[in-house]
C-alpha positions as CSV (number, residue, x, y, z in Angstrom):
1,M,-0.1,0.1,0.2
2,A,2.7,2.7,0.9
3,T,4.3,1.4,-2.7
4,L,1.4,2.4,-4.2
5,A,0.9,6.3,-2.7
6,S,4.8,6.5,-3.2
7,Q,4.2,5.7,-6.6
8,V,0.9,8.0,-7.4
9,I,2.1,10.6,-5.2
10,L,5.4,10.9,-7.1
11,H,3.9,10.6,-10.1
12,P,5.9,12.9,-12.7
13,L,2.8,14.1,-13.9
14,V,2.0,14.8,-9.7
15,S,4.8,16.5,-9.6
16,Q,4.7,18.5,-12.7
17,G,1.4,19.7,-11.5
18,L,3.0,20.8,-8.6
19,R,5.3,22.9,-10.5
20,F,2.6,24.3,-12.7
21,G,0.2,25.5,-10.1
22,S,3.0,26.5,-7.7
23,T,3.9,29.5,-10.7
24,T,1.4,32.8,-10.2
25,L,0.9,32.3,-14.4
26,G,0.1,28.8,-13.9
27,R,-2.6,29.4,-11.1
28,D,-4.2,33.0,-13.0
29,K,-4.8,30.5,-16.1
30,T,-6.6,27.7,-13.8
31,Y,-8.9,30.2,-12.7
32,R,-9.4,32.1,-15.8
33,A,-10.3,28.7,-17.4
34,L,-13.0,28.0,-13.9
35,Q,-13.9,31.4,-14.2
36,Y,-15.0,31.9,-18.3
37,L,-16.7,28.0,-17.3
38,A,-18.9,29.3,-15.0
39,R,-19.5,32.9,-17.3
40,F,-20.8,30.2,-19.7
41,L,-22.4,27.8,-17.4
42,A,-24.3,31.1,-15.8
43,W,-25.7,31.8,-18.9
44,Y,-26.6,28.5,-20.2
45,L,-28.7,27.7,-16.6
46,V,-30.3,30.9,-17.4
47,T,-31.6,30.3,-20.7
48,K,-33.0,26.9,-19.4
49,G,-34.3,28.2,-16.5
50,Q,-32.9,27.2,-13.7
51,N,-32.1,30.5,-12.2
52,L,-31.1,29.2,-8.5
53,E,-28.3,26.7,-10.1
54,A,-27.4,29.7,-12.5
55,A,-26.3,32.2,-9.5
56,R,-24.3,29.2,-7.8
57,W,-22.0,29.8,-11.1
58,A,-22.1,33.4,-11.3
59,A,-20.9,33.8,-7.6
60,L,-18.3,31.7,-8.8
61,K,-17.4,33.5,-11.5
62,V,-17.3,36.8,-9.7
63,H,-15.3,35.5,-6.8
64,L,-12.6,34.2,-9.2
65,A,-12.3,37.5,-11.3
66,T,-11.9,39.3,-8.0
67,A,-9.3,36.6,-7.0
68,R,-7.2,37.0,-10.4
69,K,-7.8,41.0,-10.2
70,L,-5.9,40.4,-6.2
71,M,-3.3,38.5,-8.2
72,R,-2.7,41.3,-10.9
73,L,-1.9,43.7,-8.4
74,G,2.1,44.3,-10.0
75,K,1.5,43.4,-13.5
76,P,1.6,47.0,-14.3
77,L,4.8,47.5,-14.1
78,E,5.8,44.2,-16.1
79,H,3.8,45.9,-19.0
80,L,5.5,49.1,-18.6
81,Q,9.2,47.6,-18.5
82,A,8.3,45.5,-21.1
83,A,7.3,48.4,-23.0
84,L,10.9,49.9,-22.3
85,R,12.8,47.4,-23.2
86,A,10.8,46.9,-26.4
87,S,12.0,50.4,-27.2
88,L,15.7,49.8,-26.6
89,T,15.9,46.7,-28.6
90,S,16.5,46.7,-31.9
91,A,13.6,45.0,-34.2
92,P,11.5,46.1,-37.4
93,S,10.0,49.7,-36.8
94,L,6.3,48.9,-37.3
95,E,6.7,45.5,-35.4
96,Q,8.2,47.5,-32.3
97,I,6.0,50.6,-32.2
98,T,3.2,47.9,-32.0
99,T,4.6,45.8,-29.5
100,I,5.0,49.3,-27.1
101,S,1.7,50.0,-27.7
102,R,0.4,46.7,-27.2
103,Q,2.0,46.6,-23.6
104,V,1.5,50.6,-22.8
105,G,-2.3,49.4,-23.6
106,Y,-2.2,46.4,-21.3
107,F,-0.4,48.6,-18.6
108,G,-3.6,51.1,-18.8
109,Y,-5.9,48.5,-18.9
110,L,-4.4,46.7,-15.1
111,A,-4.3,50.0,-14.2
112,Y,-7.9,51.1,-14.0
113,D,-8.9,46.8,-13.4
114,S,-6.9,47.8,-9.6
115,I,-9.3,49.9,-9.1
116,V,-12.1,48.7,-10.4
117,W,-10.9,45.6,-7.5
118,A,-10.1,47.9,-4.8
119,S,-14.1,49.3,-5.7
120,A,-15.1,45.7,-5.5
121,I,-13.2,45.0,-2.1
122,K,-14.9,48.4,0.0
123,F,-11.4,49.9,-0.5
124,L,-12.4,52.8,-2.3
125,N,-15.8,54.3,-1.8
126,L,-17.0,54.4,-5.2
127,N,-20.3,54.7,-6.7
128,P,-21.6,52.1,-8.9
129,D,-21.6,54.6,-11.8
130,T,-18.2,55.7,-11.1
131,T,-17.1,52.2,-10.7
132,K,-18.9,51.3,-14.3
133,R,-17.0,54.4,-15.9
134,V,-13.8,53.0,-14.8
135,A,-14.6,49.4,-15.8
136,K,-15.3,50.6,-19.5
137,I,-12.1,52.3,-19.7
138,S,-10.0,49.4,-18.6
139,N,-12.0,47.3,-21.3
140,R,-11.4,50.2,-23.9
141,F,-7.1,49.9,-23.4
142,W,-7.9,45.8,-22.6
143,L,-9.3,46.0,-26.6
144,A,-6.2,48.6,-27.3
145,G,-3.4,46.2,-26.4
146,I,-5.1,43.4,-28.4
147,L,-5.7,45.4,-31.3
148,F,-1.9,46.1,-31.4
149,S,-1.3,42.8,-30.5
150,I,-3.3,41.4,-33.5
151,T,-1.3,44.0,-35.7
152,H,2.0,42.7,-34.4
153,S,1.2,39.2,-34.9
154,V,-0.1,39.8,-38.4
155,L,3.3,42.1,-39.4
156,K,5.5,39.3,-37.3
157,I,3.9,36.3,-39.5
158,V,4.0,38.2,-42.7
159,R,7.8,39.0,-42.3
160,L,8.4,35.2,-40.8
161,N,6.6,33.8,-44.0
162,A,9.2,35.3,-46.3
163,E,11.9,34.9,-44.1
164,V,10.5,30.9,-44.3
165,H,10.2,31.3,-48.5
166,K,14.0,32.9,-48.7
167,L,15.9,30.3,-46.3
168,Q,14.2,27.5,-48.9
169,A,14.7,29.3,-51.9
170,S,18.3,29.2,-50.7
171,K,19.3,24.8,-49.9
172,K,22.3,23.5,-51.0
173,W,22.6,20.0,-52.1
174,S,26.4,19.9,-52.7
175,E,28.2,18.2,-49.6
176,K,30.6,20.6,-49.6
177,D,28.2,23.2,-48.1
178,L,26.8,20.7,-45.8
179,G,27.7,23.1,-42.8
180,E,25.9,25.9,-44.3
181,E,23.3,23.4,-45.0
182,T,22.9,22.7,-41.0
183,Q,22.7,26.2,-39.9
184,R,20.3,27.3,-42.4
185,E,18.0,24.3,-41.6
186,A,18.3,25.7,-38.1
187,K,17.5,28.9,-38.5
188,L,14.8,27.5,-40.5
189,S,13.9,26.0,-37.4
190,A,14.1,28.8,-35.2
191,V,12.2,30.7,-37.9
192,Q,9.3,28.2,-38.0
193,T,9.1,28.1,-34.2
194,S,8.6,31.9,-33.7
195,K,5.8,31.8,-36.7
196,A,3.9,28.6,-34.4
197,V,4.2,31.0,-31.6
198,T,3.1,33.9,-32.9
199,R,0.0,32.0,-34.4
200,Q,-1.1,30.8,-31.4
201,Q,-0.8,34.4,-29.8
202,L,-2.9,35.6,-33.2
203,I,-5.5,32.8,-32.3
204,V,-5.7,33.9,-28.8
205,D,-6.1,37.6,-29.6
206,V,-8.9,36.7,-32.4
207,L,-10.7,35.1,-29.8
208,D,-10.3,37.2,-26.8
209,I,-11.0,40.7,-28.4
210,W,-14.5,40.3,-27.9
211,I,-14.6,39.7,-24.3
212,P,-13.0,43.8,-23.7
213,A,-14.7,45.3,-26.8
214,T,-18.2,44.0,-24.9
215,G,-17.1,45.6,-21.8
216,A,-16.2,48.3,-23.3
217,D,-19.6,48.7,-25.4
218,V,-17.7,48.8,-28.9
219,V,-19.9,45.5,-29.8
220,T,-22.9,42.9,-28.2
221,V,-21.6,39.8,-27.4
222,N,-23.6,37.1,-25.5
223,E,-22.1,35.8,-22.1
224,G,-22.3,32.0,-23.4
225,T,-20.1,32.7,-26.4
226,L,-17.9,34.8,-23.9
227,G,-17.5,31.9,-21.4
228,V,-16.4,29.9,-24.5
229,F,-14.4,32.0,-25.9
230,G,-12.6,33.0,-22.8
231,F,-12.3,29.4,-21.4
232,I,-10.6,28.1,-24.9
233,T,-8.2,30.6,-24.9
234,S,-7.4,30.0,-21.2
235,V,-6.7,26.2,-21.6
236,I,-4.5,27.5,-23.8
237,G,-2.2,29.2,-21.6
238,M,-2.2,26.8,-19.4
239,S,-1.2,24.3,-21.8
240,T,1.5,26.6,-23.1
241,Q,2.8,27.1,-19.2
242,W,2.2,23.5,-18.5
243,K,5.0,22.5,-21.0
244,A,6.9,25.2,-19.8
245,S,6.7,23.7,-16.2
246,Q,8.1,20.1,-17.7
247,T,11.6,19.3,-16.2
248,K,14.5,19.3,-19.1
249,P,16.0,15.3,-19.1
């Protein structure tokens, strides 16, 4: 029995799960997935007339959202640092501008979101109209950040596609060019990996953009659809963080 318990408790998947859960990003993505799943279920149950059950999931959604706001209190400064670093790096000008703009947008979103959190826990005594107005400004910054992120991804994918075609066209076949060919293959692999990561980010942004767009009253998307979109992008984020938590052999 002790051996069986040891095999279960010390299983590599359990260890990886603990490493995943020990990171702020891992916990945030997990809470986010549950938050948007609750958002969908609350909407679905209301459409079925099960208001009592819907209220339970709606309450879970609200409390998870509040908890995530607390976890993100230091994030605005991280985005300011990222914007500063982007301004100091050498990159194609349009990609650099969109990167900086994206980070500034996320800074504004999270800065105003912290005010919403302070109001929600009654640390700040804001009237409901003021809180709603601050939340709308927060969503506008979030929307702007995602729009810049989408623009950045499109620009980067176009550039990476051109690099892939160029590298593929320069393929060598003679043995004397073997060393050069190895370098070309390594660079091609790196470019394709970067392209895949950028494409995934684009997919996440295209799904996520409807959440702040609805919160900013730019469009109207029902709670169920927003819940599904948010859940999908959260699972994508969890998958990425799960892979990052793997130990190298």
